[in-house]
C-alpha positions as CSV (number, residue, x, y, z in Angstrom):
1,X,0.0,0.0,0.0
2,X,1.1,3.6,-0.5
3,X,1.4,6.3,2.2
4,X,1.9,10.0,1.7
5,X,4.8,11.7,3.2
6,X,4.7,15.5,3.1
7,X,7.4,17.5,1.4
8,X,8.4,20.8,2.9
9,X,9.8,23.5,0.6
10,X,13.2,25.0,1.1
11,X,12.9,28.2,3.0
12,X,9.3,28.7,1.9
13,X,7.2,30.5,4.5
14,X,4.2,28.8,6.0
15,X,0.7,30.2,5.3
16,X,1.1,32.4,8.4
17,X,4.1,34.3,7.1
18,X,3.7,37.1,9.7
19,X,4.2,34.5,12.5
20,X,7.4,33.3,11.0
21,X,8.9,36.7,10.9
22,X,8.4,37.4,14.6
23,X,11.2,37.7,17.1
24,X,10.8,36.0,20.4
25,X,11.4,38.0,23.6
26,X,12.9,37.0,26.9
27,X,10.5,34.9,28.9
28,X,10.9,34.8,32.8
29,X,10.2,32.1,35.3
30,X,11.6,29.1,33.4
31,X,13.2,25.9,34.7
32,X,16.2,24.8,32.6
33,X,17.9,21.5,32.9
34,X,21.2,20.6,31.1
35,X,21.1,17.3,29.3
36,X,24.6,16.0,28.5
37,X,24.8,13.3,25.8
38,X,22.2,10.7,24.8
39,X,22.4,9.1,28.3
40,X,20.6,12.1,29.7
41,X,18.7,13.3,26.6
42,X,16.9,10.2,25.3
43,X,15.4,9.1,28.6
44,X,14.0,12.6,29.3
45,X,12.6,13.1,25.8
46,X,11.2,9.6,25.5
47,X,9.5,9.8,28.9
48,X,7.9,13.1,28.0
49,X,6.6,11.6,24.8
50,X,5.2,8.6,26.6
51,X,3.3,10.9,28.8
52,X,2.0,13.1,25.9
53,X,-1.8,13.6,25.9
54,X,-2.4,16.0,23.0
55,X,0.6,16.8,20.8
56,X,4.2,15.9,19.9
57,X,6.2,18.2,17.6
58,X,9.6,17.0,16.6
59,X,12.3,18.4,14.3
60,X,15.6,16.7,13.8
61,X,18.5,16.7,11.3
62,X,19.3,13.0,11.7
63,X,17.2,10.0,12.5
64,X,18.8,6.6,12.0
65,X,17.2,3.2,11.9
66,X,19.3,2.0,14.9
67,X,18.3,1.2,18.5
68,X,17.5,4.9,19.3
69,X,15.6,5.4,16.1
70,X,13.5,2.3,16.5
71,X,12.7,3.2,20.1
72,X,11.6,6.6,19.0
73,X,9.5,5.1,16.2
74,X,7.7,2.8,18.6
75,X,7.0,5.7,21.1
76,X,5.6,7.9,18.3
77,X,3.4,5.1,16.8
78,X,2.0,4.3,20.3
79,X,1.3,8.0,20.9
80,X,-0.5,8.5,17.6
81,X,-2.6,5.4,18.1
82,X,-3.9,6.7,21.4
83,X,-5.0,9.9,19.7
84,X,-2.0,12.3,20.2
85,X,-1.3,14.6,17.2
86,X,2.3,13.8,16.1
87,X,4.2,15.9,13.6
88,X,7.7,14.8,12.7
89,X,9.9,17.1,10.4
90,X,13.1,15.5,9.1
91,X,15.9,16.8,6.9
92,X,16.1,15.3,3.5
93,X,19.9,15.1,3.7
94,X,20.4,13.9,7.2
95,X,17.5,11.4,7.0
96,X,17.9,10.6,3.4
97,X,18.7,6.9,4.1
98,X,15.6,6.1,6.0
99,X,13.7,3.3,4.4
100,X,10.2,3.6,3.0
101,X,9.1,0.9,5.4
102,X,10.3,2.8,8.4
103,X,8.5,6.0,7.3
104,X,5.5,4.1,6.2
105,X,4.9,2.5,9.6
106,X,4.9,5.9,11.1
107,X,2.5,7.3,8.5
108,X,0.2,4.3,8.8
109,X,-0.2,4.9,12.5
110,X,-1.3,8.5,11.9
111,X,2.0,10.3,12.4
112,X,2.4,13.2,10.1
113,X,5.9,12.8,8.5
114,X,7.5,15.7,6.7
115,X,10.7,15.7,4.8
116,X,12.6,19.0,4.2
117,X,14.2,19.3,0.8
118,X,14.3,15.6,-0.2
119,X,16.2,14.8,-3.4
120,X,16.9,11.6,-5.2
121,X,20.6,10.7,-5.7
122,X,22.1,11.3,-9.1
123,X,24.6,8.5,-10.0
124,X,24.7,7.6,-6.3
125,X,25.5,11.2,-5.2
126,X,23.2,13.4,-3.1
127,X,22.3,16.8,-4.5
128,X,20.7,18.4,-1.4
129,X,23.9,19.3,0.3
130,X,23.0,22.9,1.4
131,X,20.3,24.7,3.3
132,X,19.7,21.8,5.7
133,X,17.0,21.7,8.4
134,X,19.7,21.4,11.1
135,X,17.4,22.2,14.2
136,X,16.8,19.7,16.9
137,X,13.6,20.6,18.7
138,X,10.9,18.6,20.6
139,X,7.8,20.1,22.2
140,X,5.3,17.9,24.0
141,X,1.8,19.2,24.9
142,X,3.1,22.8,24.6
143,X,4.3,22.2,28.2
144,X,7.8,20.9,28.0
145,X,10.5,21.6,25.3
146,X,13.8,20.2,24.3
147,X,16.4,22.0,22.2
148,X,20.1,21.4,21.5
149,X,22.5,19.6,19.2
150,X,21.6,15.9,19.8
151,X,20.1,13.9,17.0
152,X,18.1,10.7,17.3
153,X,20.9,8.2,16.6
154,X,22.9,5.7,18.7
155,X,26.2,7.5,18.1
156,X,25.2,9.9,20.9
157,X,25.5,7.1,23.4
158,X,28.9,6.1,25.0
159,X,28.4,2.4,24.2
160,X,28.6,3.3,20.5
161,X,32.4,3.3,21.0
162,X,35.2,5.7,20.1
163,X,33.1,7.5,17.6
164,X,30.3,8.4,20.1
165,X,29.7,12.1,20.2
166,X,30.0,14.5,23.1
167,X,27.0,16.8,23.0
168,X,24.5,18.9,24.9
169,X,20.8,19.9,25.0
170,X,18.4,21.5,27.4
171,X,15.0,20.7,28.8
172,X,12.8,23.8,29.3
173,X,9.7,24.1,31.4
174,X,7.8,27.4,31.8
175,X,6.6,30.3,29.7
176,X,9.4,29.9,27.1
177,X,7.9,26.6,26.0
178,X,5.0,28.6,24.4
179,X,7.6,30.2,22.1
180,X,9.2,26.9,21.2
181,X,5.7,25.5,20.5
182,X,4.7,28.5,18.4
183,X,7.9,28.3,16.4
184,X,7.9,24.5,15.8
185,X,4.2,24.6,14.8
186,X,4.8,27.6,12.4
187,X,7.9,25.9,10.8
188,X,5.8,22.7,10.2
189,X,3.5,24.8,8.0
190,X,0.6,24.8,10.4
191,X,-1.6,27.8,11.1
192,X,-0.6,29.5,14.4
193,X,-2.0,32.4,16.3
194,X,0.2,35.4,17.3
195,X,0.1,36.8,20.8
196,X,1.6,39.7,22.7
197,X,5.2,39.1,23.4
198,X,6.1,37.9,19.9
199,X,7.6,41.0,18.3
200,X,8.2,42.3,14.9
201,X,11.7,42.4,13.6
202,X,12.1,46.2,14.0
203,X,11.5,45.6,17.8
204,X,14.1,42.9,18.2
205,X,14.8,42.1,21.9
206,X,18.4,42.5,23.1
207,X,20.5,39.3,23.3
208,X,21.6,40.6,26.7
209,X,18.6,41.7,28.8
210,X,18.9,44.6,31.2
211,X,17.2,42.7,34.1
212,X,19.2,39.8,35.7
213,X,16.5,37.6,37.1
214,X,17.2,33.9,36.9
215,X,15.1,31.6,34.6
216,X,15.1,34.0,31.6
217,X,15.0,32.2,28.3
218,X,14.8,33.5,24.7
219,X,14.5,31.5,21.5
220,X,16.6,32.7,18.6
221,X,16.8,31.2,15.1
222,X,18.3,31.7,11.7
223,X,16.7,31.1,8.3
224,X,17.5,32.4,4.8
225,X,14.7,35.0,4.9
226,X,14.5,37.6,7.7
227,X,16.7,36.0,10.4
228,X,19.9,35.3,8.6
229,X,22.3,36.7,11.3
230,X,20.4,36.5,14.6
231,X,22.5,33.7,16.2
232,X,25.7,35.2,15.1
233,X,24.7,38.7,16.4
234,X,23.7,37.1,19.7
235,X,27.2,35.7,20.1
236,X,28.9,39.0,19.1
237,X,26.7,41.0,21.5
238,X,27.4,38.7,24.4
239,X,31.1,38.7,23.8
240,X,31.2,42.5,23.7
241,X,29.6,42.5,27.2
242,X,31.9,39.9,28.7
243,X,33.8,41.0,31.9
244,X,35.0,37.8,33.6
245,X,35.0,34.7,31.5
246,X,34.0,33.2,28.2
247,X,33.8,29.5,27.3
248,X,32.8,28.3,23.8
249,X,32.6,24.6,23.0
250,X,31.8,24.2,19.3
251,X,32.1,21.2,17.0
252,X,32.7,23.2,13.8
253,X,34.5,26.5,14.4
254,X,35.2,28.7,11.4
255,X,33.5,32.0,12.1
256,X,33.7,35.3,10.3
257,X,36.1,38.1,11.2
258,X,33.5,40.1,13.3
259,X,33.0,37.2,15.7
260,X,36.7,36.4,15.8
261,X,37.5,40.0,16.6
262,X,35.1,40.0,19.6
263,X,36.7,36.9,21.0
264,X,40.1,38.5,20.6
265,X,39.0,41.8,22.1
266,X,37.5,40.1,25.1
267,X,40.8,38.4,25.8
268,X,42.7,41.7,25.3
269,X,40.7,43.4,28.0
270,X,41.4,40.7,30.5
271,X,38.5,38.3,30.1
272,X,39.4,34.7,30.6
273,X,38.5,33.2,27.2
274,X,38.6,29.4,26.6
275,X,37.6,27.6,23.4
276,X,37.0,23.9,23.2
277,X,37.5,22.6,19.7
278,X,37.5,19.2,18.0
279,X,40.7,17.1,18.5
280,X,39.1,13.9,17.2
281,X,36.7,15.3,14.5
282,X,34.3,13.2,12.5
283,X,35.1,15.6,9.6
284,X,38.9,16.2,9.3
285,X,38.3,19.4,7.3
286,X,36.7,20.9,10.4
287,X,39.9,20.5,12.4
288,X,42.0,21.9,9.6
289,X,39.8,25.0,9.2
290,X,39.7,25.8,12.9
291,X,43.5,25.5,13.2
292,X,43.9,28.2,10.5
293,X,42.6,30.6,13.1
294,X,44.6,29.5,16.2
295,X,47.6,31.8,15.9
296,X,45.4,34.8,15.5
297,X,43.6,34.0,18.8
298,X,46.5,32.5,20.8
299,X,48.7,35.6,20.4
300,X,46.1,37.7,22.4
301,X,45.7,35.2,25.2
302,X,42.8,33.0,24.1
303,X,43.2,29.5,25.6
304,X,42.4,26.8,23.1
305,X,41.7,23.2,24.1
306,X,41.2,20.3,21.7
307,X,38.9,17.6,23.0
308,X,40.6,14.3,22.2
309,X,38.5,11.6,23.8
310,X,35.8,11.3,21.1
311,X,34.2,13.6,18.5
312,X,32.9,16.8,19.9
313,X,29.4,17.7,18.6
314,X,28.3,20.4,21.1
315,X,27.2,23.9,20.2
316,X,27.3,25.7,23.6
317,X,28.8,28.8,25.1
318,X,28.7,30.8,28.3
319,X,29.6,34.4,29.3
320,X,30.4,35.6,32.8
321,X,28.2,34.0,35.6
322,X,24.7,33.9,34.1
323,X,24.5,34.1,30.3
324,X,24.5,30.8,28.3
325,X,23.4,29.5,24.9
326,X,22.6,26.0,23.8
327,X,21.3,24.9,20.4
328,X,22.0,23.4,17.0
329,X,24.2,26.2,15.5
330,X,27.8,25.7,14.9
331,X,30.1,28.6,14.3
332,X,30.9,27.9,10.7
333,X,29.6,29.0,7.3
334,X,27.1,26.2,7.0
335,X,25.4,27.1,10.3
336,X,25.9,30.9,10.1
337,X,25.0,31.3,6.4
338,X,23.0,28.3,5.1
339,X,21.3,26.0,7.6
340,X,18.1,26.4,9.4
341,X,19.1,26.6,13.1
342,X,17.7,27.3,16.5
343,X,19.3,28.1,19.9
344,X,18.1,29.3,23.2
345,X,19.7,32.1,25.1
346,X,19.6,31.5,28.9
347,X,20.1,34.0,31.7
348,X,20.4,31.9,34.8
349,X,23.2,31.6,37.4
350,X,22.7,28.0,38.4
351,X,22.5,26.8,34.8
352,X,25.6,28.8,33.8
353,X,27.5,27.2,36.7
354,X,26.4,23.7,35.8
355,X,27.4,24.2,32.2
356,X,30.7,25.7,33.2
357,X,31.5,22.8,35.5
358,X,30.8,20.3,32.7
359,X,33.0,22.2,30.2
360,X,35.8,22.7,32.8
361,X,35.8,19.0,33.5
362,X,36.0,18.3,29.8
363,X,38.9,20.8,29.3
364,X,40.8,19.7,32.4
365,X,40.6,15.9,32.0
366,X,40.0,15.1,28.3
367,X,41.6,17.9,26.3
368,X,45.1,18.9,25.1
369,X,45.8,22.7,25.4
370,X,47.4,24.4,22.4
371,X,50.7,25.9,23.3
372,X,51.0,29.7,23.1
373,X,53.5,30.8,20.5
374,X,55.6,33.8,21.2
375,X,56.2,34.4,17.6
376,X,53.1,33.0,15.8
377,X,53.9,31.9,12.3
378,X,51.9,32.9,9.3
379,X,48.9,34.0,11.4
380,X,48.1,36.9,9.1
381,X,48.2,34.7,6.0
382,X,46.0,32.1,7.6
383,X,43.5,34.7,8.8
384,X,43.4,36.2,5.3
385,X,42.7,32.9,3.7
386,X,40.1,32.1,6.4
387,X,38.4,35.5,5.8
388,X,38.2,34.9,2.1
389,X,36.9,31.3,2.4
390,X,34.3,32.3,5.0
391,X,32.9,35.1,2.9
392,X,32.8,33.1,-0.3
393,X,30.7,30.6,1.7
394,X,28.5,33.5,2.8
395,X,27.3,33.8,-0.8
396,X,26.2,30.2,-1.0
397,X,22.6,30.8,-0.1
398,X,22.2,32.9,-3.3
399,X,24.3,30.4,-5.4
400,X,22.6,27.3,-4.2
401,X,19.2,28.9,-4.7
402,X,19.7,28.5,-8.5
403,X,20.1,24.7,-8.2
404,X,17.1,22.6,-9.1
405,X,17.3,20.7,-5.8
406,X,16.7,23.9,-3.9
407,X,13.9,25.6,-5.8
408,X,11.1,26.3,-3.3
409,X,8.3,23.8,-3.8
410,X,5.6,22.2,-1.6
411,X,4.1,18.9,-2.8
412,X,3.4,15.5,-1.4
413,X,5.1,12.4,-2.7
414,X,4.3,8.8,-2.4
415,X,6.5,6.3,-0.5
416,X,5.7,2.6,-0.8
417,X,5.3,0.8,2.5
418,X,5.7,-2.9,2.9
419,X,2.5,-5.0,3.0
420,X,1.8,-6.6,6.4
């Protein structure tokens, strides 16, 4: 029998375009819990889904047919069969290897399955390399939300072996979940209502709120429409405010000059700046690109650690004693210029300290520290090359928009499910 799997257009706004172009303000009174690796993340998410009564919204870049993927599939099928509305949005590149049978079983149970920018292989090669749905968001009953960098795959568990990823996510309860719910529902193409507190772009809230109450959370995102630079600007703004310490742990680190300059300037004015980079990368090019920038940063006192125990997949940062960010966005051209990403900004002393302790343990016990060079070699040449490469990548959204695989379109397609 055949089952329909919906096809989401690349960067095409949903029917409620006004909702999509809203900024989300700082929401007070939230409870934020750090979830480190799959060992903490999967049990929390799966238990929330098992308790769902009305709705499950899920966006992910990668879903594999492994033990994690099959457990997720079973939970979603069971939820749909008891009447819960389940909407699953998957990336056509990251989830391109899912079998029709796996997707068909979900659809037959009543799960709405959507694929962002799917494309058939040409001579065995994928064509949908750019503009990926890279977000990882789960919202259950509009009451609890999860956001971070962890995909639904077994390589986020330690028992996967040496290639298991080190990563982070957060569980949010409180008023900010309404923003996560509104955003996830709008991005799935569903009609959503606006409310006070969701602001137009010209009234963008500050990435650094003037009030310092704990439990403040703000959702930020990037797309290739009206929010191209929001995550990058949040980093730059927070770095410019730093007075004591900055810790950035990022899997793919190859930012533009403005962000590099703010990192350097923070170190120059006496801020303790630490970067945790990949030492055992799953993509070798990521390590080579990051190292092009080391001399520029080391010469001004930035401390750089390379995590060598297993691949680093995290996308987190903290500034001073109460500002943090966790999400899906790397600091590289793909995340800052092409992908669809989402982070949360967090103003909370306890959470900041918890994240700091986790990263400090990582740096102290499982990293090698790059030596400071008194006479850095070729740093200007490397920075110039890096600058040129980054800003060539900046133009990729326009260039890739000409490719047939990335023309905006919205149409269903049929996937053949196995007969039972």
